[in-house]
C-alpha positions in Angstrom: 46.5 -13.0 -13.0 45.8 -12.2 -16.6 44.9 -8.8 -18.0 44.6 -7.4 -14.5 41.7 -9.7 -13.5 41.7 -11.8 -10.4 41.7 -15.5 -11.0 38.6 -16.0 -8.8 36.2 -13.7 -10.8 33.0 -15.6 -10.1 30.1 -13.5 -8.7 29.1 -14.2 -5.1 25.3 -14.8 -5.0 25.1 -15.6 -1.3 22.7 -12.6 -0.8 20.1 -14.7 -2.7 20.5 -17.8 -0.6 17.7 -16.8 1.8 15.2 -15.6 -0.7 12.7 -12.8 -0.2 11.0 -12.3 3.1 7.7 -14.1 3.5 4.9 -11.6 3.3 2.9 -13.8 5.7 5.5 -12.9 8.4 4.9 -9.2 8.0 3.6 -7.4 11.1 0.2 -5.7 10.8 0.7 -2.0 11.5 -2.9 -0.9 11.4 -6.3 -1.6 10.0 -7.9 0.5 7.2 -10.9 2.5 8.4 -12.4 2.2 4.9 -12.3 -1.5 4.1 -11.1 -3.0 7.4 -8.1 -4.6 5.7 -4.7 -5.0 7.2 -2.0 -2.3 6.6 1.6 -3.5 6.5 5.0 -1.7 6.7 5.9 0.2 3.6 2.3 0.7 2.4 1.1 4.2 1.5 -1.9 5.4 3.4 -4.3 8.4 3.7 -4.6 10.1 7.1 -8.1 11.6 7.3 -9.1 13.3 10.6 -6.6 11.0 12.5 -7.9 7.8 10.8 -5.7 5.6 8.6 -7.0 4.5 5.3 -5.3 2.5 2.4 -4.1 4.9 -0.3 -6.8 3.5 -2.6 -9.8 5.3 -4.1 -12.2 2.5 -3.1 -11.1 2.6 0.6 -11.4 6.4 0.7 -15.0 6.3 -0.8 -16.0 3.6 1.7 -14.7 5.7 4.6 -16.4 8.9 3.7 -19.6 7.2 2.5 -20.8 10.0 0.2 -24.5 10.4 -0.6 -25.0 10.3 -4.4 -27.6 12.8 -5.7 -28.4 14.6 -8.9 -27.4 18.2 -9.0 -31.1 19.2 -8.7 -31.5 17.2 -5.5 -28.3 18.6 -4.1 -29.4 22.2 -4.8 -33.0 21.5 -3.7 -34.5 22.6 -6.9 -37.0 20.7 -9.1 -35.9 19.4 -12.5 
């Protein structure tokens, strides 16, 4: 032992021998009520009136399906 260092100082990289988990093996937890897509463990979601939606603006808009109008149409006044 020299300078207080073990002789076998090499790093053990065994934790990398298996690689990352295959995303195709992930279990589907739910389906998005907005887009119909699969929701996997660890994903962020919106819960709206008991329904699960991807935490993405597009999915939320698809779910609530808003009616787009001008302000005059919404207030019922003529322009």
